[in-house]
N, C-alpha and C positions, 0 to 999 in steps of 0.2 A: 559319537565323537563329543557331543555337547553334554552327555549324561543327563538328559531330560527325557521325559516321556513324549510319546507321539501326541497325546491330547494337549500337552503344554505347547508344543510347537504349533499345533493346529490353532489353538487360541491366540498365540502370538501373531500368527499369519493373518487371522481374522481381524485382530485389532489393527495391525499395520495396513491392511486393505481398507478398513473403515476410515483410517486417517489419510488415505490417498497416497501412501508411500509406495505401495506395491499392488500388483494385481495377481490374484491367484489363478493358476491354470492346473490342469490335470497333472498330478505328480510333482508340482512345485509352484514357483512364483517368480515374477520378474519386477524390477524396479520401474515405477512410473515417472520418477523424477530423474533429472540428469545429475551426474556427479559434480562436485565443486570444480574439478578440472574442466569438465565439459562445459559447465556454465561460464567459466572464465574465457574459454576458447570461443564460445558463442558470442560473448560480449565483444570480444576483439573484432569479430566479423560482423557485428550488428550494431553500428553506431546509432546514437540517439535519433538522428535524422531518418534512419531507416525504419524506426519504430513509430514515428509520428502518425503514419497512416494506418497502423494496425487497429482494427475495431473502431475506426474513427466515428462512425454514426453512434455507436453505443457510448463512447467517451464524451461526445458532444452533448448527448442527452443527460448523462450524469453531471456534467459540468453545469448545465443550465439549472438543474435541480439544486445543485450545491449553492449556486449564487443566490438562490431564493432565501437561504438561511442567513445570509449576511445582512446586517443592519447598518445604517449610517453611524460612523464613529467607531465601528468595530476594529479591533486589532486581529488580523487574520494570519494564521501560520500555514504556509503552503509547503507541502512535502515535495520531494523531487518527483519527476515522472512526466509523462505526456498528458495524463488526465488532469493533473494539477495545473499544467500549462494552459489547458483549455479553460479551467476555472478562472485563471488570471485574465483571460480574454473576456470572460463574462463580467469581470469586476472593473474593467476599464471605465474611467470617468466617474467613479464613485468615491464619496468622501470617507475613505477608510485608510487604514495602514496595513500593508502587506509585509510580512517578515518571511524570508525564504532563503534557502541555500540552492535554489533551482535557477540555474543560469538562463534557462529558457523563459522563465518568468521575468527575469531582468530584461530580456529582449522584448517581451510583450509590454512591460510597464515603464520602461526607461524614459519615454517621452511624455508620460501622462502627468499633467500639471495638477491634477486633482487628487489622484490616488497616491498616498505616501508609500514609499518603498524602502525597506531596510534589508540589506543583504547580510546574512551570517558569514563570518569569516571562514577560512579553512583552505585546504589544499584542493586545487581544481582537478576534478575527475573528468577529463575532457570527453571521454567516450560517452559519458552519460550526462554531460552538462550539469554537473553538480559540485557542491563544495562539501568536503568531508574532512574528518580528522579531529584531533583534540581541540583545535581552535573553534571548530564548529560546535563541538559538544559544550565547551565552556560558554559560548555565546547563548546556546539554547538554555543553559542553566539559569540565565538571568532573564529569560523571556516569560511573560505571563500574558497569553493571548486570550481573547474572548472565544475564538473558535479555531480549531486546527483541522485541516483536510489532509488525511493520511492516504497514502497509496500502499500497495503491497504486490507481491507476485502470486499470492494465492490465499484462499480461505479454506481450511481443511474441514471435513465433515464434523470433526470433534470440536469445532469452534476456535481452533488456533488460527490466528492471522500470521502469515509467514512471509519471509523474504529469503533470498539466496545469497546476498552479499553482506558480509559481516559489518563493514563500515557503515552501510546504510541502515542495517537493522538496529545498530546501536543508536543512531540518530532518531530513527522512528520511535524507539522505546522512549527516548527523551521527550519527543513531541507529545506523546500520550500524557506526560506529566506536566506539560508546559501550557496547557489550555484548559479553560473551564468547560468547553464542549469539544468532544473529539468525534469527527465524522470520517468514516471510511468511504472513500470514493472508489468503487470497484465494480466495473462492468461484469456481466455474466461470465465472461471468459476467465475470470479469476476464481471461479467456483468449480473444481477445487484449486486449479492453478498448480503451481509448483513452489517449493521452498523448504529448506531444511532448518531455518532459524526462526524461532518464534518471536514475534514482535509483542503481541499481547493476545488476549482472548476476546471473543466477541462481547463478553460481558463488561469489558473495559471501555467499550464504545458507547457513545450516546446515540449515534445514528449510523446506519449503513445505507448508502445510496447505490443502487444497482439497477440492472435492466432485466427484461423478460428472459426466461430460460436459466436464470441463476438457480442453483440447486435448492429446491424447496426444503429439504430436510435440514440443510445447513441454516437456511433463513429461519426456520421454526426454532432451531436451537438458539439462534441469536435473539429472537423475540422472547423466548423463555428466560434467557439470561438478562433481559431488561433493555436490549437495544431496540431502537425504533427503526424499522425497515421502510425505506422510501423507494418506490419503484419509479424509475425515470421513463 
């Protein structure tokens, strides 16, 4: 039907399996990631509050290591997500400025008299406690942070950092270009994780903070690409 040879199909399946998109079985293959429709449905059923406890120990360890990279006076860009919310907790009481579209970070830092807080504008995505859209993108275009902490839904074995929501992926790409130092905060559960939209490649990152059991092949790929891997 496709007018290609069996070896070509076999090579394509091997490549897709190496990228974490599918898993090969005898006589065929099946997808390892959800479809966009399934992802949207899962989001509707899994509000932000329900995800706060997922992999909490790992995320707390990652957040603690992330906070060590922040120096007094730094301008810090925090991505959406529950790991970056935990980073905000670690940054309370410090003489820095935090810029974010993460409403959970607002809740953490709103009463902090020492830590400066700047909220990016945009449309409220209530289910995931974030600000998204053209206004957010325009605000990011004027930001120049010392360090940005990025989240994702997965890191593929080929070195692709991915996400599954187009609005958020667009903002994450902008964050990569809005900071002098870009740090991916991703516990082991994100290796390989899921995601159909590429944010960047591991070579675009300065650092990756993760935890034990993260896929070593992917981490070696990141090191070879120039990223510093920090184990929390």
